[in-house]
PDB file of N, H, CA, C and O in Angstrom:
ATOM      1  N   UNK A   1      73.989 176.139  84.164  1.00  0.00           N
ATOM      2  CA  UNK A   1      75.282 176.579  83.638  1.00  0.00           C
ATOM      3  C   UNK A   1      75.365 178.102  83.723  1.00  0.00           C
ATOM      4  O   UNK A   1      74.427 178.812  83.360  1.00  0.00           O
ATOM      5  N   UNK A   2      76.480 178.574  84.199  1.00  0.00           N
ATOM      6  H   UNK A   2      77.242 177.997  84.495  1.00  0.00           H
ATOM      7  CA  UNK A   2      76.701 180.007  84.342  1.00  0.00           C
ATOM      8  C   UNK A   2      77.172 180.607  83.025  1.00  0.00           C
ATOM      9  O   UNK A   2      77.947 179.999  82.287  1.00  0.00           O
ATOM     10  N   UNK A   3      76.691 181.805  82.748  1.00  0.00           N
ATOM     11  H   UNK A   3      76.061 182.299  83.348  1.00  0.00           H
ATOM     12  CA  UNK A   3      77.080 182.487  81.515  1.00  0.00           C
ATOM     13  C   UNK A   3      78.488 183.047  81.667  1.00  0.00           C
ATOM     14  O   UNK A   3      78.860 183.549  82.728  1.00  0.00           O
ATOM     15  N   UNK A   4      79.262 182.954  80.596  1.00  0.00           N
ATOM     16  H   UNK A   4      78.961 182.546  79.734  1.00  0.00           H
ATOM     17  CA  UNK A   4      80.652 183.396  80.632  1.00  0.00           C
ATOM     18  C   UNK A   4      80.817 184.884  80.350  1.00  0.00           C
ATOM     19  O   UNK A   4      81.913 185.421  80.513  1.00  0.00           O
ATOM     20  N   UNK A   5      79.746 185.561  79.930  1.00  0.00           N
ATOM     21  H   UNK A   5      78.856 185.125  79.798  1.00  0.00           H
ATOM     22  CA  UNK A   5      79.855 186.981  79.622  1.00  0.00           C
ATOM     23  C   UNK A   5      79.848 187.814  80.894  1.00  0.00           C
ATOM     24  O   UNK A   5      79.173 187.476  81.866  1.00  0.00           O
ATOM     25  N   UNK A   6      80.601 188.902  80.880  1.00  0.00           N
ATOM     26  H   UNK A   6      81.150 189.177  80.091  1.00  0.00           H
ATOM     27  CA  UNK A   6      80.593 189.846  81.999  1.00  0.00           C
ATOM     28  C   UNK A   6      79.212 190.486  82.104  1.00  0.00           C
ATOM     29  O   UNK A   6      78.454 190.524  81.134  1.00  0.00           O
ATOM     30  N   UNK A   7      78.906 190.980  83.277  1.00  0.00           N
ATOM     31  H   UNK A   7      79.521 190.950  84.064  1.00  0.00           H
ATOM     32  CA  UNK A   7      77.594 191.557  83.540  1.00  0.00           C
ATOM     33  C   UNK A   7      77.214 192.642  82.539  1.00  0.00           C
ATOM     34  O   UNK A   7      76.091 192.653  82.036  1.00  0.00           O
ATOM     35  N   UNK A   8      78.138 193.555  82.245  1.00  0.00           N
ATOM     36  H   UNK A   8      79.051 193.547  82.653  1.00  0.00           H
ATOM     37  CA  UNK A   8      77.821 194.637  81.311  1.00  0.00           C
ATOM     38  C   UNK A   8      77.561 194.102  79.905  1.00  0.00           C
ATOM     39  O   UNK A   8      76.755 194.666  79.165  1.00  0.00           O
ATOM     40  N   UNK A   9      78.240 193.011  79.533  1.00  0.00           N
ATOM     41  H   UNK A   9      78.895 192.553  80.134  1.00  0.00           H
ATOM     42  CA  UNK A   9      78.003 192.404  78.219  1.00  0.00           C
ATOM     43  C   UNK A   9      76.670 191.673  78.161  1.00  0.00           C
ATOM     44  O   UNK A   9      76.011 191.662  77.121  1.00  0.00           O
ATOM     45  N   UNK A  10      76.272 191.064  79.270  1.00  0.00           N
ATOM     46  H   UNK A  10      76.808 191.073  80.114  1.00  0.00           H
ATOM     47  CA  UNK A  10      74.951 190.424  79.314  1.00  0.00           C
ATOM     48  C   UNK A  10      73.860 191.472  79.150  1.00  0.00           C
ATOM     49  O   UNK A  10      72.885 191.251  78.433  1.00  0.00           O
ATOM     50  N   UNK A  11      74.023 192.608  79.813  1.00  0.00           N
ATOM     51  H   UNK A  11      74.815 192.788  80.396  1.00  0.00           H
ATOM     52  CA  UNK A  11      73.036 193.687  79.702  1.00  0.00           C
ATOM     53  C   UNK A  11      73.007 194.258  78.283  1.00  0.00           C
ATOM     54  O   UNK A  11      71.939 194.581  77.763  1.00  0.00           O
ATOM     55  N   UNK A  12      74.177 194.379  77.662  1.00  0.00           N
ATOM     56  H   UNK A  12      75.044 194.116  78.084  1.00  0.00           H
ATOM     57  CA  UNK A  12      74.240 194.866  76.279  1.00  0.00           C
ATOM     58  C   UNK A  12      73.533 193.893  75.340  1.00  0.00           C
ATOM     59  O   UNK A  12      72.763 194.303  74.472  1.00  0.00           O
ATOM     60  N   UNK A  13      73.803 192.600  75.520  1.00  0.00           N
ATOM     61  H   UNK A  13      74.429 192.267  76.225  1.00  0.00           H
ATOM     62  CA  UNK A  13      73.149 191.590  74.699  1.00  0.00           C
ATOM     63  C   UNK A  13      71.632 191.680  74.868  1.00  0.00           C
ATOM     64  O   UNK A  13      70.896 191.671  73.881  1.00  0.00           O
ATOM     65  N   UNK A  14      71.167 191.767  76.102  1.00  0.00           N
ATOM     66  H   UNK A  14      71.764 191.774  76.904  1.00  0.00           H
ATOM     67  CA  UNK A  14      69.735 191.830  76.358  1.00  0.00           C
ATOM     68  C   UNK A  14      69.111 193.057  75.685  1.00  0.00           C
ATOM     69  O   UNK A  14      68.053 192.966  75.063  1.00  0.00           O
ATOM     70  N   UNK A  15      69.777 194.192  75.818  1.00  0.00           N
ATOM     71  H   UNK A  15      70.637 194.266  76.324  1.00  0.00           H
ATOM     72  CA  UNK A  15      69.278 195.429  75.214  1.00  0.00           C
ATOM     73  C   UNK A  15      69.126 195.257  73.702  1.00  0.00           C
ATOM     74  O   UNK A  15      68.087 195.591  73.133  1.00  0.00           O
ATOM     75  N   UNK A  16      70.169 194.735  73.061  1.00  0.00           N
ATOM     76  H   UNK A  16      71.013 194.464  73.523  1.00  0.00           H
ATOM     77  CA  UNK A  16      70.133 194.532  71.607  1.00  0.00           C
ATOM     78  C   UNK A  16      69.078 193.508  71.218  1.00  0.00           C
ATOM     79  O   UNK A  16      68.383 193.676  70.217  1.00  0.00           O
ATOM     80  N   UNK A  17      68.959 192.457  72.002  1.00  0.00           N
ATOM     81  H   UNK A  17      69.524 192.320  72.816  1.00  0.00           H
ATOM     82  CA  UNK A  17      67.980 191.407  71.722  1.00  0.00           C
ATOM     83  C   UNK A  17      66.559 191.965  71.731  1.00  0.00           C
ATOM     84  O   UNK A  17      65.779 191.697  70.818  1.00  0.00           O
ATOM     85  N   UNK A  18      66.228 192.729  72.745  1.00  0.00           N
ATOM     86  H   UNK A  18      66.862 192.948  73.487  1.00  0.00           H
ATOM     87  CA  UNK A  18      64.879 193.299  72.855  1.00  0.00           C
ATOM     88  C   UNK A  18      64.643 194.314  71.742  1.00  0.00           C
ATOM     89  O   UNK A  18      63.553 194.360  71.172  1.00  0.00           O
ATOM     90  N   UNK A  19      65.639 195.120  71.428  1.00  0.00           N
ATOM     91  H   UNK A  19      66.524 195.083  71.891  1.00  0.00           H
ATOM     92  CA  UNK A  19      65.492 196.095  70.348  1.00  0.00           C
ATOM     93  C   UNK A  19      65.212 195.393  69.025  1.00  0.00           C
ATOM     94  O   UNK A  19      64.362 195.837  68.253  1.00  0.00           O
ATOM     95  N   UNK A  20      65.924 194.297  68.758  1.00  0.00           N
ATOM     96  H   UNK A  20      66.615 193.936  69.384  1.00  0.00           H
ATOM     97  CA  UNK A  20      65.693 193.539  67.519  1.00  0.00           C
ATOM     98  C   UNK A  20      64.295 192.955  67.480  1.00  0.00           C
ATOM     99  O   UNK A  20      63.620 193.003  66.452  1.00  0.00           O
ATOM    100  N   UNK A  21      63.863 192.404  68.603  1.00  0.00           N
ATOM    101  H   UNK A  21      64.411 192.364  69.438  1.00  0.00           H
ATOM    102  CA  UNK A  21      62.524 191.823  68.663  1.00  0.00           C
ATOM    103  C   UNK A  21      61.462 192.903  68.470  1.00  0.00           C
ATOM    104  O   UNK A  21      60.465 192.680  67.784  1.00  0.00           O
ATOM    105  N   UNK A  22      61.674 194.061  69.069  1.00  0.00           N
ATOM    106  H   UNK A  22      62.484 194.242  69.627  1.00  0.00           H
ATOM    107  CA  UNK A  22      60.729 195.174  68.913  1.00  0.00           C
ATOM    108  C   UNK A  22      60.696 195.692  67.476  1.00  0.00           C
ATOM    109  O   UNK A  22      59.687 196.235  67.025  1.00  0.00           O
ATOM    110  N   UNK A  23      61.808 195.518  66.765  1.00  0.00           N
ATOM    111  H   UNK A  23      62.627 195.077  67.132  1.00  0.00           H
ATOM    112  CA  UNK A  23      61.886 195.967  65.374  1.00  0.00           C
ATOM    113  C   UNK A  23      61.271 194.956  64.404  1.00  0.00           C
ATOM    114  O   UNK A  23      61.183 195.213  63.203  1.00  0.00           O
ATOM    115  N   UNK A  24      60.842 193.797  64.936  1.00  0.00           N
ATOM    116  H   UNK A  24      60.913 193.588  65.911  1.00  0.00           H
ATOM    117  CA  UNK A  24      60.144 192.845  64.083  1.00  0.00           C
ATOM    118  C   UNK A  24      60.823 191.509  63.887  1.00  0.00           C
ATOM    119  O   UNK A  24      60.254 190.627  63.244  1.00  0.00           O
ATOM    120  N   UNK A  25      62.029 191.325  64.423  1.00  0.00           N
ATOM    121  H   UNK A  25      62.492 192.041  64.945  1.00  0.00           H
ATOM    122  CA  UNK A  25      62.692 190.018  64.303  1.00  0.00           C
ATOM    123  C   UNK A  25      61.979 189.003  65.177  1.00  0.00           C
ATOM    124  O   UNK A  25      61.473 189.340  66.248  1.00  0.00           O
ATOM    125  N   UNK A  26      61.940 187.771  64.723  1.00  0.00           N
ATOM    126  H   UNK A  26      62.351 187.497  63.854  1.00  0.00           H
ATOM    127  CA  UNK A  26      61.344 186.704  65.524  1.00  0.00           C
ATOM    128  C   UNK A  26      62.271 186.372  66.701  1.00  0.00           C
ATOM    129  O   UNK A  26      63.443 186.748  66.709  1.00  0.00           O
ATOM    130  N   UNK A  27      61.724 185.668  67.684  1.00  0.00           N
ATOM    131  H   UNK A  27      60.772 185.363  67.677  1.00  0.00           H
ATOM    132  CA  UNK A  27      62.543 185.220  68.815  1.00  0.00           C
ATOM    133  C   UNK A  27      63.744 184.423  68.322  1.00  0.00           C
ATOM    134  O   UNK A  27      64.877 184.656  68.744  1.00  0.00           O
ATOM    135  N   UNK A  28      63.477 183.480  67.421  1.00  0.00           N
ATOM    136  H   UNK A  28      62.557 183.291  67.079  1.00  0.00           H
ATOM    137  CA  UNK A  28      64.547 182.616  66.936  1.00  0.00           C
ATOM    138  C   UNK A  28      65.622 183.401  66.189  1.00  0.00           C
ATOM    139  O   UNK A  28      66.816 183.187  66.397  1.00  0.00           O
ATOM    140  N   UNK A  29      65.185 184.318  65.314  1.00  0.00           N
ATOM    141  H   UNK A  29      64.215 184.493  65.145  1.00  0.00           H
ATOM    142  CA  UNK A  29      66.148 185.116  64.545  1.00  0.00           C
ATOM    143  C   UNK A  29      67.010 185.979  65.465  1.00  0.00           C
ATOM    144  O   UNK A  29      68.232 186.021  65.323  1.00  0.00           O
ATOM    145  N   UNK A  30      66.373 186.655  66.393  1.00  0.00           N
ATOM    146  H   UNK A  30      65.380 186.621  66.509  1.00  0.00           H
ATOM    147  CA  UNK A  30      67.116 187.567  67.263  1.00  0.00           C
ATOM    148  C   UNK A  30      68.056 186.798  68.187  1.00  0.00           C
ATOM    149  O   UNK A  30      69.178 187.240  68.435  1.00  0.00           O
ATOM    150  N   UNK A  31      67.614 185.669  68.688  1.00  0.00           N
ATOM    151  H   UNK A  31      66.703 185.310  68.486  1.00  0.00           H
ATOM    152  CA  UNK A  31      68.485 184.858  69.559  1.00  0.00           C
ATOM    153  C   UNK A  31      69.687 184.336  68.786  1.00  0.00           C
ATOM    154  O   UNK A  31      70.811 184.359  69.288  1.00  0.00           O
ATOM    155  N   UNK A  32      69.452 183.868  67.570  1.00  0.00           N
ATOM    156  H   UNK A  32      68.539 183.850  67.162  1.00  0.00           H
ATOM    157  CA  UNK A  32      70.559 183.359  66.746  1.00  0.00           C
ATOM    158  C   UNK A  32      71.554 184.472  66.422  1.00  0.00           C
ATOM    159  O   UNK A  32      72.766 184.262  66.473  1.00  0.00           O
ATOM    160  N   UNK A  33      71.041 185.647  66.092  1.00  0.00           N
ATOM    161  H   UNK A  33      70.056 185.818  66.051  1.00  0.00           H
ATOM    162  CA  UNK A  33      71.913 186.774  65.771  1.00  0.00           C
ATOM    163  C   UNK A  33      72.785 187.162  66.968  1.00  0.00           C
ATOM    164  O   UNK A  33      73.979 187.418  66.813  1.00  0.00           O
ATOM    165  N   UNK A  34      72.185 187.204  68.162  1.00  0.00           N
ATOM    166  H   UNK A  34      71.215 186.996  68.289  1.00  0.00           H
ATOM    167  CA  UNK A  34      72.956 187.541  69.371  1.00  0.00           C
ATOM    168  C   UNK A  34      73.968 186.458  69.693  1.00  0.00           C
ATOM    169  O   UNK A  34      75.075 186.747  70.146  1.00  0.00           O
ATOM    170  N   UNK A  35      73.586 185.208  69.459  1.00  0.00           N
ATOM    171  H   UNK A  35      72.686 184.973  69.091  1.00  0.00           H
ATOM    172  CA  UNK A  35      74.504 184.097  69.674  1.00  0.00           C
ATOM    173  C   UNK A  35      75.744 184.252  68.801  1.00  0.00           C
ATOM    174  O   UNK A  35      76.867 184.041  69.259  1.00  0.00           O
ATOM    175  N   UNK A  36      75.532 184.618  67.549  1.00  0.00           N
ATOM    176  H   UNK A  36      74.619 184.789  67.177  1.00  0.00           H
ATOM    177  CA  UNK A  36      76.654 184.804  66.620  1.00  0.00           C
ATOM    178  C   UNK A  36      77.471 186.036  66.983  1.00  0.00           C
ATOM    179  O   UNK A  36      78.701 185.985  66.975  1.00  0.00           O
ATOM    180  N   UNK A  37      76.804 187.138  67.301  1.00  0.00           N
ATOM    181  H   UNK A  37      75.805 187.178  67.307  1.00  0.00           H
ATOM    182  CA  UNK A  37      77.514 188.382  67.600  1.00  0.00           C
ATOM    183  C   UNK A  37      78.374 188.267  68.865  1.00  0.00           C
ATOM    184  O   UNK A  37      79.504 188.754  68.901  1.00  0.00           O
ATOM    185  N   UNK A  38      77.825 187.617  69.903  1.00  0.00           N
ATOM    186  H   UNK A  38      76.908 187.221  69.873  1.00  0.00           H
ATOM    187  CA  UNK A  38      78.541 187.526  71.177  1.00  0.00           C
ATOM    188  C   UNK A  38      79.315 186.217  71.322  1.00  0.00           C
ATOM    189  O   UNK A  38      79.976 185.983  72.333  1.00  0.00           O
ATOM    190  N   UNK A  39      79.221 185.362  70.288  1.00  0.00           N
ATOM    191  H   UNK A  39      78.683 185.553  69.467  1.00  0.00           H
ATOM    192  CA  UNK A  39      79.964 184.091  70.246  1.00  0.00           C
ATOM    193  C   UNK A  39      79.667 183.210  71.460  1.00  0.00           C
ATOM    194  O   UNK A  39      80.570 182.714  72.134  1.00  0.00           O
ATOM    195  N   UNK A  40      78.369 183.035  71.711  1.00  0.00           N
ATOM    196  H   UNK A  40      77.636 183.438  71.163  1.00  0.00           H
ATOM    197  CA  UNK A  40      77.915 182.146  72.774  1.00  0.00           C
ATOM    198  C   UNK A  40      76.787 181.281  72.221  1.00  0.00           C
ATOM    199  O   UNK A  40      76.244 181.564  71.153  1.00  0.00           O
ATOM    200  N   UNK A  41      76.440 180.232  72.951  1.00  0.00           N
ATOM    201  H   UNK A  41      76.881 180.002  73.819  1.00  0.00           H
ATOM    202  CA  UNK A  41      75.374 179.330  72.536  1.00  0.00           C
ATOM    203  C   UNK A  41      74.016 180.016  72.658  1.00  0.00           C
ATOM    204  O   UNK A  41      73.828 180.902  73.492  1.00  0.00           O
ATOM    205  N   UNK A  42      73.076 179.596  71.819  1.00  0.00           N
ATOM    206  H   UNK A  42      73.229 178.876  71.141  1.00  0.00           H
ATOM    207  CA  UNK A  42      71.717 180.126  71.882  1.00  0.00           C
ATOM    208  C   UNK A  42      71.125 179.885  73.273  1.00  0.00           C
ATOM    209  O   UNK A  42      70.379 180.721  73.783  1.00  0.00           O
ATOM    210  N   UNK A  43      71.451 178.756  73.881  1.00  0.00           N
ATOM    211  H   UNK A  43      72.056 178.076  73.467  1.00  0.00           H
ATOM    212  CA  UNK A  43      70.934 178.468  75.231  1.00  0.00           C
ATOM    213  C   UNK A  43      71.392 179.527  76.236  1.00  0.00           C
ATOM    214  O   UNK A  43      70.647 179.869  77.154  1.00  0.00           O
ATOM    215  N   UNK A  44      72.609 180.046  76.069  1.00  0.00           N
ATOM    216  H   UNK A  44      73.214 179.768  75.323  1.00  0.00           H
ATOM    217  CA  UNK A  44      73.092 181.116  76.943  1.00  0.00           C
ATOM    218  C   UNK A  44      72.345 182.417  76.672  1.00  0.00           C
ATOM    219  O   UNK A  44      72.051 183.172  77.599  1.00  0.00           O
ATOM    220  N   UNK A  45      72.037 182.681  75.401  1.00  0.00           N
ATOM    221  H   UNK A  45      72.275 182.068  74.648  1.00  0.00           H
ATOM    222  CA  UNK A  45      71.252 183.868  75.055  1.00  0.00           C
ATOM    223  C   UNK A  45      69.896 183.796  75.754  1.00  0.00           C
ATOM    224  O   UNK A  45      69.418 184.789  76.303  1.00  0.00           O
ATOM    225  N   UNK A  46      69.286 182.621  75.728  1.00  0.00           N
ATOM    226  H   UNK A  46      69.674 181.814  75.283  1.00  0.00           H
ATOM    227  CA  UNK A  46      67.979 182.442  76.370  1.00  0.00           C
ATOM    228  C   UNK A  46      68.088 182.667  77.875  1.00  0.00           C
ATOM    229  O   UNK A  46      67.209 183.289  78.470  1.00  0.00           O
ATOM    230  N   UNK A  47      69.150 182.170  78.492  1.00  0.00           N
ATOM    231  H   UNK A  47      69.864 181.664  78.008  1.00  0.00           H
ATOM    232  CA  UNK A  47      69.367 182.379  79.925  1.00  0.00           C
ATOM    233  C   UNK A  47      69.490 183.868  80.233  1.00  0.00           C
ATOM    234  O   UNK A  47      68.897 184.354  81.196  1.00  0.00           O
ATOM    235  N   UNK A  48      70.252 184.588  79.426  1.00  0.00           N
ATOM    236  H   UNK A  48      70.734 184.193  78.644  1.00  0.00           H
ATOM    237  CA  UNK A  48      70.418 186.031  79.609  1.00  0.00           C
ATOM    238  C   UNK A  48      69.086 186.746  79.400  1.00  0.00           C
ATOM    239  O   UNK A  48      68.749 187.676  80.132  1.00  0.00           O
ATOM    240  N   UNK A  49      68.339 186.307  78.403  1.00  0.00           N
ATOM    241  H   UNK A  49      68.612 185.551  77.808  1.00  0.00           H
ATOM    242  CA  UNK A  49      67.027 186.895  78.141  1.00  0.00           C
ATOM    243  C   UNK A  49      66.122 186.729  79.365  1.00  0.00           C
ATOM    244  O   UNK A  49      65.427 187.666  79.758  1.00  0.00           O
ATOM    245  N   UNK A  50      66.132 185.550  79.957  1.00  0.00           N
ATOM    246  H   UNK A  50      66.697 184.789  79.637  1.00  0.00           H
ATOM    247  CA  UNK A  50      65.315 185.297  81.144  1.00  0.00           C
ATOM    248  C   UNK A  50      65.760 186.180  82.316  1.00  0.00           C
ATOM    249  O   UNK A  50      64.926 186.740  83.027  1.00  0.00           O
ATOM    250  N   UNK A  51      67.079 186.300  82.512  1.00  0.00           N
ATOM    251  H   UNK A  51      67.757 185.845  81.934  1.00  0.00           H
ATOM    252  CA  UNK A  51      67.605 187.158  83.584  1.00  0.00           C
ATOM    253  C   UNK A  51      67.181 188.601  83.372  1.00  0.00           C
ATOM    254  O   UNK A  51      66.747 189.275  84.307  1.00  0.00           O
ATOM    255  N   UNK A  52      67.308 189.064  82.155  1.00  0.00           N
ATOM    256  H   UNK A  52      67.661 188.517  81.396  1.00  0.00           H
ATOM    257  CA  UNK A  52      66.969 190.447  81.843  1.00  0.00           C
ATOM    258  C   UNK A  52      65.502 190.743  82.058  1.00  0.00           C
ATOM    259  O   UNK A  52      65.146 191.795  82.590  1.00  0.00           O
ATOM    260  N   UNK A  53      64.653 189.825  81.649  1.00  0.00           N
ATOM    261  H   UNK A  53      64.942 188.971  81.217  1.00  0.00           H
ATOM    262  CA  UNK A  53      63.211 190.012  81.847  1.00  0.00           C
ATOM    263  C   UNK A  53      62.864 189.987  83.332  1.00  0.00           C
ATOM    264  O   UNK A  53      62.079 190.810  83.803  1.00  0.00           O
ATOM    265  N   UNK A  54      63.444 189.051  84.064  1.00  0.00           N
ATOM    266  H   UNK A  54      64.082 188.382  83.681  1.00  0.00           H
ATOM    267  CA  UNK A  54      63.173 188.923  85.490  1.00  0.00           C
ATOM    268  C   UNK A  54      63.617 190.170  86.255  1.00  0.00           C
ATOM    269  O   UNK A  54      62.923 190.642  87.156  1.00  0.00           O
ATOM    270  N   UNK A  55      64.784 190.693  85.879  1.00  0.00           N
ATOM    271  H   UNK A  55      65.347 190.310  85.147  1.00  0.00           H
ATOM    272  CA  UNK A  55      65.372 191.840  86.585  1.00  0.00           C
ATOM    273  C   UNK A  55      64.999 193.189  85.976  1.00  0.00           C
ATOM    274  O   UNK A  55      65.440 194.235  86.453  1.00  0.00           O
ATOM    275  N   UNK A  56      64.178 193.161  84.914  1.00  0.00           N
ATOM    276  H   UNK A  56      63.819 192.312  84.527  1.00  0.00           H
ATOM    277  CA  UNK A  56      63.718 194.387  84.258  1.00  0.00           C
ATOM    278  C   UNK A  56      64.883 195.272  83.803  1.00  0.00           C
ATOM    279  O   UNK A  56      64.896 196.479  84.044  1.00  0.00           O
ATOM    280  N   UNK A  57      65.875 194.633  83.130  1.00  0.00           N
ATOM    281  H   UNK A  57      65.864 193.653  82.934  1.00  0.00           H
ATOM    282  CA  UNK A  57      67.000 195.399  82.583  1.00  0.00           C
ATOM    283  C   UNK A  57      66.508 196.298  81.464  1.00  0.00           C
ATOM    284  O   UNK A  57      65.495 195.999  80.832  1.00  0.00           O
ATOM    285  N   UNK A  58      67.216 197.409  81.205  1.00  0.00           N
ATOM    286  H   UNK A  58      68.039 197.652  81.718  1.00  0.00           H
ATOM    287  CA  UNK A  58      66.873 198.248  80.046  1.00  0.00           C
ATOM    288  C   UNK A  58      66.949 197.423  78.764  1.00  0.00           C
ATOM    289  O   UNK A  58      67.848 196.594  78.628  1.00  0.00           O
ATOM    290  N   UNK A  59      66.061 197.621  77.856  1.00  0.00           N
ATOM    291  H   UNK A  59      65.331 198.295  77.966  1.00  0.00           H
ATOM    292  CA  UNK A  59      65.128 198.742  77.723  1.00  0.00           C
ATOM    293  C   UNK A  59      63.790 198.534  78.428  1.00  0.00           C
ATOM    294  O   UNK A  59      62.870 199.327  78.228  1.00  0.00           O
ATOM    295  N   UNK A  60      63.657 197.484  79.251  1.00  0.00           N
ATOM    296  H   UNK A  60      64.404 196.840  79.413  1.00  0.00           H
ATOM    297  CA  UNK A  60      62.388 197.235  79.925  1.00  0.00           C
ATOM    298  C   UNK A  60      62.145 198.172  81.106  1.00  0.00           C
ATOM    299  O   UNK A  60      61.005 198.525  81.408  1.00  0.00           O
ATOM    300  N   UNK A  61      63.225 198.567  81.763  1.00  0.00           N
ATOM    301  H   UNK A  61      64.151 198.280  81.517  1.00  0.00           H
ATOM    302  CA  UNK A  61      63.103 199.381  82.979  1.00  0.00           C
ATOM    303  C   UNK A  61      62.585 200.779  82.662  1.00  0.00           C
ATOM    304  O   UNK A  61      62.422 201.597  83.568  1.00  0.00           O
TER     305      UNK A  61
END
């Protein structure tokens, strides 16, 4: 399933997700929070997370 968020929004979500995880939030907590903030399913958050890790999006780059 393709994500409905625009590319810049996917990158923003990924950035916020990683920052939350680095600040001490669990995977589940951070994914749920991003799901609520961006109004998408947790499964879509996970897909974006995988894309971001694979492509080394900021803050990983």
